[in-house]
C-alpha positions in Angstrom: -132.9 -77.6 29.3 -134.9 -79.3 32.3 -133.0 -82.2 33.5 -129.6 -83.4 32.3 -129.7 -87.4 32.5 -126.0 -88.6 32.8 -123.6 -91.5 33.3 -120.1 -91.5 32.8 -117.1 -94.0 32.4 -113.4 -93.4 33.6 -110.0 -94.5 34.2 -107.8 -94.4 37.0 -104.7 -96.3 38.3 -106.4 -96.4 41.7 -109.1 -98.9 42.8 -112.6 -97.7 43.4 -113.2 -100.2 46.4 -110.3 -99.7 47.8 -110.4 -95.8 48.1 -113.7 -94.5 47.8 -114.6 -91.9 44.6 -113.0 -89.0 46.3 -109.6 -90.3 46.6 -110.3 -91.5 43.0 -111.2 -88.6 41.2 -108.3 -86.9 42.8 -105.9 -89.4 41.2 -103.2 -87.9 38.9 -104.3 -90.7 36.9 -107.7 -90.3 36.9 -109.7 -88.8 33.6 -113.2 -89.4 31.9 -113.4 -91.3 28.9 -117.0 -91.7 28.0 -119.7 -89.0 28.9 -123.5 -90.6 28.6 -126.4 -88.2 28.6 -129.6 -87.8 27.7 -131.7 -84.0 27.8 -134.9 -83.7 29.1 -135.3 -87.6 28.5 -134.5 -86.9 25.0 -131.8 -89.5 22.2 -129.0 -91.0 24.4 -125.4 -89.4 22.9 -122.1 -90.6 24.3 -119.0 -88.3 24.0 -115.8 -90.6 23.8 -113.6 -87.9 25.3 -110.8 -90.5 25.2 -110.8 -90.2 21.7 -110.8 -86.5 21.2 -114.6 -85.5 21.5 -116.0 -82.8 23.3 -118.9 -82.3 25.4 -121.2 -79.8 23.7 -121.4 -76.1 25.0 -125.2 -76.4 25.7 -124.6 -79.5 27.9 -120.8 -78.4 29.3 -123.0 -75.5 30.6 -125.3 -77.2 32.2 -122.7 -79.0 34.7 -123.1 -75.3 36.2 -126.1 -74.1 36.0 -128.5 -74.1 38.8 -131.5 -74.2 37.1 -130.5 -77.3 35.3 -131.3 -80.5 38.0 -128.4 -83.3 36.8 -129.5 -86.8 37.7 -127.4 -90.1 37.4 -127.8 -93.1 39.3 -125.4 -93.1 42.5 -125.0 -89.6 41.7 -122.5 -89.3 44.0 -119.8 -90.8 41.7 -121.2 -88.5 38.9 -120.8 -85.6 41.4 -117.8 -86.1 42.6 -115.7 -87.4 39.4 -117.0 -84.3 37.3 -116.0 -81.9 39.9 -112.4 -83.1 39.2 -113.1 -83.1 35.7 -114.3 -79.1 35.6 -111.2 -78.6 38.0 -112.4 -78.2 41.2 -110.0 -78.6 44.0 -109.6 -81.3 46.9 -112.7 -80.2 49.1 -114.8 -78.7 47.0 -117.7 -80.0 44.6 -120.7 -79.3 42.6 -123.5 -78.1 44.4 -125.5 -81.8 45.4 -128.7 -79.7 45.6 -128.3 -79.2 42.3 -128.9 -83.2 41.5 -131.1 -86.1 42.0 -130.1 -89.8 42.3 -131.9 -92.5 40.9 -131.0 -94.7 43.0 -131.4 -93.3 46.1 -135.1 -93.0 44.8 -135.2 -96.4 43.9 -133.9 -97.7 47.2 -136.8 -95.1 48.9 -138.8 -98.1 47.5 -137.2 -101.1 49.0 -135.1 -101.6 45.5 -131.3 -102.4 44.9 -129.1 -100.4 44.7 -127.2 -101.3 41.8 -128.0 -100.6 38.5 -127.3 -103.9 37.2 -129.5 -105.8 40.1 -132.2 -102.9 40.3 -132.0 -103.5 35.5 -133.2 -107.1 36.5 -135.6 -106.8 39.4 -137.5 -104.1 37.2 -136.9 -106.4 34.4 -135.8 -103.3 32.5 -135.7 -103.5 28.4 -132.4 -101.5 28.4 -131.1 -103.7 30.9 -127.0 -102.8 32.0 -124.6 -105.3 29.4 -123.7 -108.5 30.4 -119.7 -107.4 28.6 -119.9 -104.7 30.8 -118.0 -106.1 34.0 -115.4 -107.4 31.5 -115.0 -104.7 29.1 -115.0 -101.8 32.5 -111.6 -103.9 34.1 -110.2 -103.7 30.4 -110.8 -99.9 30.0 -111.0 -98.6 33.3 -108.1 -100.5 35.5 -104.5 -100.7 34.8 -103.8 -103.8 33.0 -100.8 -106.3 33.4 -97.7 -105.5 31.3 -97.0 -109.0 29.2 -95.1 -109.5 26.3 -98.2 -110.2 24.0 -99.4 -106.8 24.6 -95.9 -105.2 24.0 -95.5 -104.3 28.0 -98.2 -101.9 28.3 -99.9 -100.8 31.6 -103.0 -99.9 30.1 -105.7 -100.3 26.9 -106.5 -97.6 25.2 -109.2 -98.0 22.2 -106.4 -98.3 19.9 -105.8 -101.5 21.1 -109.2 -103.1 20.3 -111.8 -101.2 18.9 -114.0 -103.6 18.7 -114.7 -104.6 22.3 -114.3 -100.0 22.7 -117.0 -99.7 20.4 -119.2 -102.1 22.8 -118.3 -100.2 25.8 -119.5 -96.9 24.1 -122.5 -98.9 23.7 -122.7 -100.1 27.3 -122.3 -96.7 28.4 -125.6 -95.5 26.1 -127.4 -98.5 28.0 -126.9 -97.3 30.8 -128.3 -94.0 30.3 -131.4 -95.6 28.9 -131.9 -97.8 31.9 -131.3 -95.1 34.0 -134.2 -93.3 32.3 -136.6 -96.4 31.9 -135.6 -97.0 35.9 -137.1 -92.8 36.4 -140.7 -93.4 34.3 -140.8 -97.1 36.2 -140.9 -94.9 39.8 -141.7 -91.8 38.9 -145.5 -92.5 40.3 -143.5 -93.5 43.9 -141.9 -89.9 44.0 -139.4 -89.7 47.0 -140.4 -86.8 49.6 -139.0 -83.3 49.3 -138.0 -83.4 52.7 -135.9 -86.7 51.8 -133.7 -85.2 49.0 -133.3 -82.4 51.5 -131.6 -85.0 54.3 -129.9 -86.5 51.2 -128.8 -83.1 50.3 -127.4 -83.1 53.6 -125.8 -86.5 53.8 -124.3 -85.6 50.4 -122.4 -82.4 52.2 -121.5 -84.7 54.8 -120.1 -86.9 52.7 -118.0 -84.3 50.7 -116.7 -82.5 54.1 -115.2 -86.0 55.0 -113.4 -86.6 58.5 -110.0 -85.6 59.6 -107.8 -88.9 59.6 -104.1 -88.6 61.9 -102.4 -90.4 58.9 -99.1 -89.9 61.5 -101.3 -92.0 64.2 -102.4 -94.4 61.2 -99.5 -95.1 59.7 -97.4 -95.8 63.4 -100.1 -98.2 64.0 -100.5 -100.0 60.8 -95.9 -100.0 61.2 -96.7 -101.6 64.8 -99.1 -104.2 64.0 -96.6 -105.2 61.3 -93.7 -105.7 63.7 -95.6 -106.9 66.5 -97.9 -109.7 64.2 -94.8 -111.1 62.6 -93.3 -111.6 66.6 -96.5 -113.3 67.5 -96.4 -115.8 64.9 -92.9 -116.7 65.3 -93.8 -117.4 69.1 -96.8 -119.6 67.8 -94.9 -120.9 65.4 -92.2 -122.1 68.1 -95.2 -123.6 70.6 -96.4 -125.3 68.1 -93.8 -126.8 65.8 -96.8 -125.4 62.6 -95.7 -124.5 59.1 -98.5 -122.4 59.2 -100.4 -121.9 62.7 -102.9 -119.4 60.9 -104.2 -122.1 58.9 -107.5 -123.0 61.0 -107.6 -126.5 59.5 -103.6 -127.4 61.1 -104.3 -125.4 64.8 -107.3 -127.4 65.1 -105.3 -130.4 64.2 -102.6 -129.9 66.9 -105.2 -129.2 69.5 -106.7 -132.4 69.2 -103.6 -134.1 69.5 -103.4 -132.2 72.6 -106.7 -133.9 73.8 -108.4 -130.3 72.8 -111.9 -131.2 71.0 -112.4 -128.4 68.3 -115.3 -127.2 66.5 -114.8 -123.6 66.1 -111.9 -121.3 66.7 -114.3 -118.0 66.7 -112.9 -115.7 69.4 -115.8 -116.6 71.7 -115.4 -120.0 71.5 -111.5 -119.7 71.6 -111.9 -118.0 74.6 -114.3 -120.6 76.1 -111.4 -123.3 75.5 -108.8 -120.9 77.2 -111.0 -121.2 80.5 -111.5 -124.5 80.0 -108.0 -126.5 79.1 -106.1 -127.1 82.4 -102.5 -126.9 79.9 -100.4 -123.9 80.0 -99.4 -124.9 76.2 -102.9 -124.9 75.0 -104.0 -121.8 76.8 -100.5 -120.0 75.6 -101.3 -121.2 71.9 -105.3 -120.0 71.9 -104.2 -116.8 73.9 -101.5 -116.0 70.5 -104.2 -117.0 67.6 -106.2 -114.6 69.3 -103.6 -111.9 69.4 -102.6 -112.9 65.7 -106.2 -112.7 64.3 -107.5 -109.2 65.0 -108.9 -108.2 61.6 -109.3 -104.5 63.0 -105.9 -103.3 61.6 -107.4 -103.6 58.2 -109.4 -100.2 59.5 -106.6 -98.7 59.8 -106.0 -98.8 56.2 -109.0 -98.4 55.3 -108.4 -94.7 56.8 -105.4 -94.3 55.1 -106.9 -95.6 51.8 -109.6 -93.1 52.2 -107.8 -90.3 53.0 -107.5 -87.1 50.1 -104.4 -85.0 49.9 -105.8 -82.9 52.3 -106.2 -85.5 55.2 -109.7 -86.3 55.1 -111.3 -89.5 54.5 -114.9 -89.0 52.4 -118.0 -90.8 51.0 -118.0 -92.7 54.3 -121.8 -93.2 54.7 -124.3 -94.3 52.0 -128.0 -93.0 52.1 -130.5 -95.3 52.2 -128.9 -98.2 53.0 -131.7 -100.8 53.5 -135.3 -100.3 53.3 -135.6 -98.9 56.9 -133.6 -96.0 54.9 -131.4 -95.8 58.1 -127.6 -94.8 57.1 -125.2 -97.5 56.0 -121.5 -97.2 56.4 -118.5 -97.4 53.2 -115.0 -97.3 53.0 -114.4 -97.5 57.1 -117.5 -98.5 58.3 -117.5 -96.4 61.4 -120.7 -98.2 62.4 -118.9 -100.9 64.0 -115.9 -99.5 65.5 -114.5 -101.2 68.6 -115.0 -99.2 71.9 -111.9 -97.9 73.9 -111.5 -99.4 77.5 -108.4 -97.8 78.1 -107.8 -96.2 81.5 -104.9 -93.8 79.9 -106.3 -93.7 76.1 -104.0 -90.3 75.8 -100.6 -92.2 76.9 -101.5 -95.2 74.9 -102.0 -93.0 71.5 -99.0 -91.1 72.3 -97.0 -93.9 72.8 -98.2 -95.7 69.7 -97.6 -92.4 67.5 -93.6 -92.5 69.0 -93.4 -96.3 67.8 -92.4 -97.1 71.2 -93.1 -100.9 71.1 -90.6 -101.4 74.1 -93.1 -99.3 76.4 -96.1 -100.5 74.7 -95.0 -103.9 75.9 -94.2 -103.3 79.1 -97.7 -101.3 79.8 -99.8 -103.8 77.7 -100.3 -107.7 77.5 -101.8 -107.2 74.1 -100.8 -104.4 71.5 -103.2 -105.9 68.6 -106.0 -105.3 71.2 -104.8 -101.8 72.3 -104.6 -101.5 68.6 -108.1 -101.7 68.2 -109.8 -100.2 70.8 -107.6 -96.9 69.6 -109.2 -96.9 65.9 -111.4 -94.6 66.8 -108.6 -91.9 67.8 -107.3 -91.8 64.3 -110.3 -89.6 63.3 -109.6 -86.0 65.0 -110.9 -82.6 64.2 -108.8 -79.9 62.3 -106.9 -77.0 64.1 -108.8 -74.9 66.1 -111.8 -77.2 66.9 -112.7 -79.7 68.5 -115.4 -82.6 68.6 -118.9 -82.8 70.1 -120.1 -85.8 70.2 -123.6 -86.0 71.2 -126.0 -89.2 71.2 -129.6 -90.3 71.8 -130.2 -92.3 75.2 -132.0 -95.7 74.6 -133.3 -93.8 71.6 -134.9 -97.8 70.2 -136.7 -98.3 73.3 -138.5 -95.0 74.2 -140.0 -95.3 70.3 -141.1 -98.7 70.9 -142.6 -98.1 74.2 -144.5 -94.2 72.6 -145.9 -96.4 69.3 -147.0 -98.9 71.4 -148.3 -96.1 74.3 -146.5 -98.4 77.1 -146.6 -95.4 79.5 -145.2 -96.5 82.4 -142.1 -97.0 80.5 -143.0 -93.1 79.0 -143.1 -92.1 82.5 -140.0 -93.6 83.0 -138.3 -92.0 80.8 -139.9 -88.6 81.2 -138.7 -88.8 84.9 -134.9 -89.3 83.9 -135.1 -92.5 85.8 -133.1 -95.5 84.6 -135.3 -97.7 82.3 -132.9 -101.2 83.1 -134.0 -100.8 86.8 -137.8 -99.9 86.4 -138.3 -103.0 84.2 -136.2 -105.4 86.6 -138.4 -103.9 89.7 -141.5 -104.2 88.0 -140.8 -108.1 86.4 -139.5 -108.7 90.1 -142.0 -107.2 92.0 -139.3 -105.1 94.7 -137.4 -102.2 94.2 -134.3 -102.5 91.8 -131.1 -100.4 91.0 -127.8 -100.3 89.9 -126.5 -100.3 93.3 -128.7 -102.7 95.4 -129.2 -105.4 93.1 -127.1 -105.4 89.9 -127.8 -109.0 89.1 -131.5 -108.2 89.1 -130.7 -105.0 86.7 -128.6 -106.9 84.6 -131.8 -109.4 83.6 -134.2 -106.2 83.0 -131.9 -105.3 80.7 -131.2 -108.3 79.2 -134.8 -108.7 78.9 -135.4 -105.6 77.4 -132.7 -105.7 74.5 -133.9 -109.3 73.6 -137.8 -109.1 73.9 -138.7 -105.7 72.5 -138.9 -107.2 68.9 -140.3 -110.7 69.6 -137.4 -112.1 70.8 -137.5 -115.1 73.2 -135.3 -117.8 74.7 -133.1 -117.5 71.8 -133.2 -114.4 71.7 -131.7 -114.0 74.9 -129.0 -117.0 74.2 -127.5 -114.7 71.5 -127.5 -112.1 73.3 -125.1 -113.5 75.8 -127.8 -114.3 79.0 -126.2 -118.0 79.6 -123.1 -116.0 80.8 -124.8 -115.0 84.0 -127.8 -117.1 83.9 -129.3 -120.9 83.9 -131.4 -122.2 80.4 -134.3 -122.8 82.7 -134.4 -119.3 84.0 -134.5 -117.7 80.3 -138.4 -118.9 79.6 -139.6 -117.2 82.9 -137.4 -114.5 82.0 -139.3 -113.8 78.7 -142.8 -114.6 80.0 -142.1 -111.8 83.2 -140.9 -109.1 80.1 -144.1 -110.0 77.9 -146.5 -109.4 81.4 -144.5 -106.0 82.7 -145.3 -104.8 78.7 -148.9 -105.8 77.5 -149.1 -102.8 75.2 -145.7 -103.8 73.4 -146.6 -107.2 72.7 -149.7 -106.3 71.1 -148.0 -103.8 69.1 -146.1 -106.5 67.7 -149.9 -108.7 66.6 -151.0 -105.2 65.6 -148.7 -104.7 62.8 -148.4 -107.8 61.5 -152.3 -107.9 61.2 -152.3 -104.9 59.3 -149.6 -105.6 57.3 -151.3 -108.5 56.3 -154.8 -106.9 55.8 -153.3 -104.2 53.6 -151.7 -107.3 51.3 -154.7 -109.6 50.6 -157.0 -107.2 50.0 -154.9 -104.6 48.1 -155.8 -102.1 50.4 -154.7 -100.1 53.9 -154.7 -100.6 57.3 -154.0 -98.2 60.3 -152.6 -99.1 63.7 -150.8 -97.1 66.3 -150.9 -93.7 64.1 -149.0 -96.1 61.2 -150.9 -97.3 57.9 -150.0 -100.2 55.8 -151.2 -99.2 51.7 -150.8 -102.0 49.2 -150.4 -100.3 45.5 -149.0 -101.7 42.3 -147.0 -104.4 44.0 -145.5 -102.4 47.0 -146.5 -102.2 50.8 -146.2 -98.5 52.2 -145.8 -98.2 55.9 -146.5 -94.5 56.5 -144.7 -93.4 59.4 -145.6 -90.6 61.7 -143.1 -88.4 60.0 -144.4 -88.3 56.6 -142.6 -90.6 54.6 -143.3 -94.2 53.8 -140.9 -97.6 54.5 -141.7 -100.0 51.4 -141.4 -103.6 50.9 -141.3 -104.7 47.5 -143.9 -107.5 46.2 -145.3 -108.8 49.4 -147.3 -112.1 49.6 -149.1 -113.6 52.1 -148.2 -117.3 52.3 -149.4 -120.2 53.9 -148.5 -123.2 54.3 -151.7 -125.1 55.7 -150.9 -124.2 59.2 -149.9 -120.7 59.4 -149.4 -117.5 57.2 -146.1 -115.8 56.7 -145.5 -112.2 54.9 -142.8 -112.9 52.6 -141.0 -109.4 50.1 -138.2 -109.1 47.5 -135.5 -108.1 49.3 -131.4 -108.5 49.4 -130.8 -111.6 51.5 -128.3 -112.3 54.2 -125.9 -113.2 50.6 -126.6 -110.0 49.4 -128.6 -111.8 46.3 -132.1 -110.7 45.8 -134.5 -112.8 46.7 -137.9 -113.3 48.3 -137.9 -113.2 52.1 -139.9 -113.7 55.6 -140.7 -111.2 57.9 -143.0 -112.0 61.2 -144.6 -109.6 63.4 -141.3 -109.3 65.7 -139.1 -108.2 62.8 -141.9 -105.8 61.2 -141.9 -103.7 64.6 -138.1 -103.6 64.6 -137.9 -102.2 60.8 -141.0 -99.6 62.0 -138.8 -98.8 65.0 -135.4 -98.4 63.4 -137.1 -96.2 60.2 -138.9 -94.0 63.3 -135.7 -93.8 65.2 -134.0 -93.4 61.9 -135.8 -89.9 61.1 -135.8 -88.9 64.4 -132.1 -88.8 63.7 -132.7 -87.0 60.7 -134.5 -84.7 62.4 -131.8 -83.5 64.5 -129.1 -83.8 61.6 -131.5 -81.3 59.9 -131.6 -79.1 62.9 -128.1 -79.0 63.5 -127.3 -78.9 59.5 -125.0 -75.4 60.4 -122.5 -76.8 62.1 -119.8 -79.0 60.6 -121.5 -82.7 60.5 -118.3 -85.1 60.4 -120.2 -88.5 61.2 -123.0 -89.9 62.7 -123.4 -93.5 63.9 -126.8 -94.9 64.6 -128.1 -92.5 67.2 -124.9 -90.4 67.7 -123.8 -87.0 65.7 -120.1 -86.1 66.1 -119.7 -82.1 64.9 -116.2 -80.9 64.3 -116.9 -76.9 65.8 -114.9 -74.2 67.0 -113.9 -74.8 70.7 -116.3 -72.1 72.0 -119.2 -74.3 70.9 -121.8 -75.2 73.9 -122.0 -78.5 74.3 -125.5 -78.0 76.6 -126.8 -76.4 73.3 -125.8 -78.8 70.8 -127.1 -81.9 73.6 -130.1 -79.5 73.8 -130.8 -78.7 70.0 -130.2 -82.8 69.0 -132.9 -83.5 71.9 -135.7 -81.9 70.9 -138.1 -84.1 69.4 -139.8 -83.8 66.2 -143.1 -81.7 65.4 -144.4 -85.2 64.0 -143.7 -86.7 67.9 -143.8 -83.7 70.3 -144.5 -85.8 73.1 -142.0 -88.4 72.4 -139.6 -88.1 75.8 -136.4 -87.7 74.0 -133.1 -87.0 75.5 -129.5 -86.1 73.8 -126.4 -86.7 76.2 -122.5 -85.3 74.9 -119.1 -84.8 75.6 -116.5 -82.8 74.0 -112.8 -84.6 72.8 -109.6 -84.1 70.9 -110.0 -87.3 69.0 -112.8 -89.5 68.5 -113.9 -91.7 71.4 -116.6 -93.1 73.3 -117.2 -91.6 77.0 
C-alpha cells in the first residue's frame, strides 16, 4: 500500500462552523460514523462504524504508517478527527508530513476549495450527491426532540434505514469524487516545496495560539451589560421600540430633519459632524456604540479554544489563487489595532470586570473592547511573543519587479518611501517633520496608485478627507510620471498574459512567464511556482479587449470574472510577497510560530530569545530574489498587540 484515500462522516453535538475541527473532534460527543476509503485508487469501501463494523487491520495500521501517504479533500479535517479516533490527546495529532490534500492541490490551480463546487467545475462523473446536505443534517447533527420522534435528540441508522443507505452511498461517492479530482489535476502537480509549506501550515494550525479565557469571558460579560444600558439610553432618547432597527432609526432621524442614506460607520460620523442638534448627535453616538460587531471575535475565540486554552485551525493555506493564507474562525487578518495609552491598565480593568472604573476612564467601552481584542492572545507561561513584520513589502516588491531603481535605492538607504515619493512628485524636499501634508499626499498616492488606481482609488482610500476633488487627477498624474517603470509593468504584464491566452503559448516579461496549457493560464513566479487562472479568455466588446477567467466572485459563487492590467500586477505582487513570507516562515520553522498575518509573524518563544536574531532571519531575502532590499522590524510583548 502506497496511498490511502479517505473520507469520513462524523457526529458531534458541537457545530463545526462555530468551533472548528480541533474543538469538534475533541468533544465528548464526537464519533466517526462512516469511514470511506480506497487503497492505491482501487475499489472504494465504506466501513459502517456506527453499526459496529471495524476498519480492516491493514487499513488501520496504515493510518500511523509513515510509508503510506494518506490523502483526503480538506485533509486537515480527516487528520484531526482520526487523531481523536485513535486516542491522541488534545494538542497531539497525526503528523501532517504523511498526508496530502486534494483541496490544496486543486486550489493551487485556481480551482474552488469546496468538494461540491469543485465537482461541478470539473464536471466529475462521480459528483457529490445533491442529498448530502440534508443527510448530514439528519445524521451528523443533534435533532430537535418532538413527539413524532419520541423526544430523541439524535437520529441513528435505525431511525431511517433508507436514509442511512443513501448516507453510506454519499460517503462512497465522496471518495470516488476525490479519486477523480486527483486524476484530473495530476498533470499539474503542486511543487514539493509548496507541500513543505503546507506541512508547516498544518503544524502552526496544530499548535494554535493561547487564548486568555478569563479576559475573554470578562470582555463578553462587560459588553452584555454595557450594550444593554446603551440600548436603554437610546430607547429613552428616541422613544423607539427597537432603535437597533435601521428603518426605525432612519425614520426617527428624518423626523428630526436629518436626511439619511446610510447608517454605516463613516456615514454616521459624517452626520454627527454636520448636525447642529445635540439630541441627534447623542442618538448617532449611541448608535455607533451599540452597533459594534467586534465583540463577536471574543465569542469566536471562546468557541475555538480547546480544553488547553489554545485556539487551533485559524489559517487556511492557499485561501486565494495567489496562494495567500486566509483566516478561519477568529479571523486574525482583520483585527482592530489598539491605540490605547495604558493598554495594560485597560486590560486589567476589563479582566476585573470593573465597569465603574472603565466608565470613568473611557467614553466608549464597546470601542475600548474592540481595541483590546488582540490582547486576548497571550504566550504560554515562561514565554513571550516576538512579533516581526516586513516594512512596506508590496511597495518594495512592485518596484523590484518593475525595476523602479529610485524606489529600491530609497529602501536600500532605509529612507522614508512616502517622503521620497512626495519629494519627487512635488520637486522639493519633503519629510515627515518639514511638510507632513505633502508626505501624506505621497503616501496616499503610493497606496492608491501602485496597481493602476486612479481618482476612484484615491477616493476609496479616503483622499477627500484632506484633499479637494480637483486635486486628485493631478496627484495621479504626478505619481505616474514619478514611477514610469511601474506604469510600464502594468501594460507589459497584461500584454504577456493576453498573448499567452490568444496563442495558447507563452510570453515572458520582467522575470515572469505566462503560459497557457490545457485550459489554465500559468504565471510562473521567480520563486519557481505558478499562480493559476482557470479557463481564461480574451474577450472583446468591439472596442476594448479584456481578460476573463473563472473564479469565486464577490458573492462566493463560481463565475466568470474580469481582470485588467493593474489587477494582474496586484496578483503578481501579492503572490511574490506571499512567497517571501513563506520563505521566512520556513527559515523560522524551528521556532513556535503561532500566528502570521499578511506580512507579519508571531512567535511564542522562551524569554531569552533574541529579537534581533528573529528579525534578522525574517529579513533575509530568498535566494530567488537575493537583491530585493528587504527589512523586517519587530518587538516583544506579553500579549499580542500592535507596537
